[in-house]
C-alpha positions as CSV (number, residue, x, y, z in Angstrom):
1,M,0.0,0.0,0.0
2,A,1.3,3.4,-1.0
3,E,2.0,6.0,1.7
4,P,-0.4,8.9,1.9
5,I,0.7,12.0,0.0
6,P,0.5,15.2,1.9
7,P,-1.9,17.8,0.5
8,I,-0.5,20.6,-1.8
9,T,-1.0,24.0,-0.3
10,V,-0.7,27.2,-2.3
11,T,-1.3,30.8,-1.1
12,A,-2.3,33.5,-3.6
13,S,-1.9,37.1,-2.2
14,W,-3.4,40.0,-4.1
15,D,-0.8,42.7,-5.0
16,S,-2.8,45.1,-7.2
17,A,-5.0,45.3,-10.3
18,L,-5.4,41.6,-11.3
19,E,-1.9,40.7,-10.1
20,F,-1.2,38.1,-7.3
21,T,1.9,36.6,-5.8
22,C,1.5,32.9,-5.1
23,Q,3.6,30.8,-2.7
24,A,3.9,27.1,-3.5
25,G,6.2,25.5,-1.0
26,K,9.5,27.4,-1.2
27,H,8.6,28.8,-4.7
28,E,7.1,32.1,-5.6
29,V,5.0,32.5,-8.8
30,G,3.3,35.6,-10.1
31,I,-0.2,35.5,-11.7
32,D,-1.8,38.3,-13.7
33,G,-5.3,38.0,-15.0
34,A,-4.5,40.6,-17.6
35,T,-1.1,39.0,-18.5
36,Y,0.9,42.2,-18.2
37,S,3.4,41.3,-15.4
38,A,3.0,37.5,-15.2
39,P,1.2,34.5,-16.8
40,S,-2.6,34.3,-16.4
41,P,-4.1,31.3,-14.5
42,M,-5.0,29.7,-17.8
43,Q,-1.5,30.1,-19.1
44,L,-0.2,28.5,-15.9
45,F,-2.7,25.6,-16.4
46,A,-1.2,25.1,-19.9
47,V,2.3,25.1,-18.3
48,A,1.2,22.6,-15.7
49,I,-0.3,20.1,-18.1
50,S,2.6,20.5,-20.6
51,G,5.1,20.1,-17.9
52,C,3.4,17.2,-16.2
53,M,3.2,15.2,-19.4
54,A,6.8,16.2,-20.5
55,V,8.2,15.0,-17.1
56,D,6.3,11.7,-17.4
57,I,7.5,11.1,-21.0
58,V,11.2,11.7,-20.2
59,H,10.9,9.6,-17.0
60,I,9.2,6.7,-18.8
61,I,11.6,6.6,-21.7
62,Q,14.6,6.8,-19.5
63,K,13.3,4.0,-17.3
64,S,13.2,1.9,-20.5
65,R,17.0,2.5,-20.7
66,R,16.7,4.9,-23.7
67,K,18.5,8.2,-24.0
68,V,16.6,11.5,-24.1
69,T,18.7,14.6,-25.0
70,A,15.9,17.1,-25.6
71,L,12.1,17.5,-25.3
72,E,9.9,20.4,-26.1
73,A,6.2,20.5,-25.5
74,R,4.0,22.9,-27.4
75,F,0.5,23.5,-26.0
76,I,-2.3,25.0,-28.0
77,G,-5.6,25.5,-26.2
78,E,-8.8,26.7,-27.8
79,R,-11.1,28.4,-25.3
80,A,-14.9,28.9,-25.2
81,T,-16.1,32.4,-26.1
82,D,-18.6,32.6,-23.2
83,N,-17.8,32.5,-19.5
84,P,-16.2,30.6,-17.9
85,R,-14.0,30.6,-21.1
86,R,-12.7,27.1,-20.3
87,F,-10.5,25.1,-22.7
88,V,-12.7,23.3,-25.2
89,R,-9.9,21.7,-27.1
90,I,-6.3,21.1,-26.2
91,G,-3.5,20.2,-28.5
92,L,-0.1,19.0,-27.3
93,K,2.9,18.4,-29.6
94,F,6.1,16.9,-28.3
95,A,9.4,17.3,-30.2
96,I,11.8,14.8,-28.7
97,T,15.4,13.9,-29.4
98,T,15.8,10.3,-28.3
99,D,17.1,6.9,-29.4
100,A,13.8,5.4,-28.5
101,E,11.6,3.9,-31.2
102,P,8.4,5.7,-32.2
103,G,6.3,3.0,-30.5
104,Q,8.1,3.6,-27.2
105,V,7.5,7.3,-27.4
106,E,3.8,6.7,-28.2
107,R,3.5,4.3,-25.3
108,A,5.1,6.9,-23.0
109,I,2.6,9.5,-24.1
110,D,-0.3,7.1,-23.6
111,L,0.9,6.1,-20.2
112,S,1.2,9.8,-19.2
113,R,-2.2,10.6,-20.4
114,E,-4.0,7.6,-19.1
115,T,-2.1,6.7,-15.9
116,Y,0.4,9.2,-14.6
117,C,-0.3,12.8,-15.5
118,S,-2.1,14.1,-12.3
119,V,-2.8,17.5,-13.9
120,W,-4.8,15.9,-16.7
121,A,-6.5,13.5,-14.3
122,S,-7.5,16.5,-12.1
123,M,-9.6,18.0,-14.9
124,R,-12.3,15.4,-14.0
125,E,-15.7,17.0,-13.3
126,D,-16.4,14.7,-10.3
127,I,-13.8,16.4,-8.1
128,P,-15.5,18.3,-5.2
129,L,-14.7,22.0,-4.9
130,D,-15.2,23.1,-1.3
131,V,-15.0,26.9,-1.0
132,T,-15.1,28.8,2.3
133,F,-14.3,32.4,3.3
134,V,-13.7,34.8,6.2
135,I,-14.1,38.6,6.1
136,D,-11.7,40.8,8.0
137,P,-12.9,44.3,8.6
138,P,-10.8,47.1,7.0
139,D,-8.5,49.1,9.2
């Protein structure tokens, strides 16, 4: 039986306009809903899914004792025109430099998509979203 994984905790603190500074563990990431000073939340989602699958693919190919010297993931996401303007179609193209056979690369992509990529799996609609709030009076 696998050991429990501790929850991921992220804090987003409003700076100004639509800009936030987020703390994720020891890392700081900016978010800007207007994309002036930092990526938007949707752009960061694109980074997350691209990065998740890219990490999986490199890891899977290397575990099969094949060499990977480069990998680039290109994400293209089409969004709905009406709110909530979610992604309605996602395209991912991987350019990889490897000595692996095409079938091995295809298998690594399939394993990432179907088994390992937690970002893709987290897009499921059956995940509960519990939201609470507190109000602090202004000074």
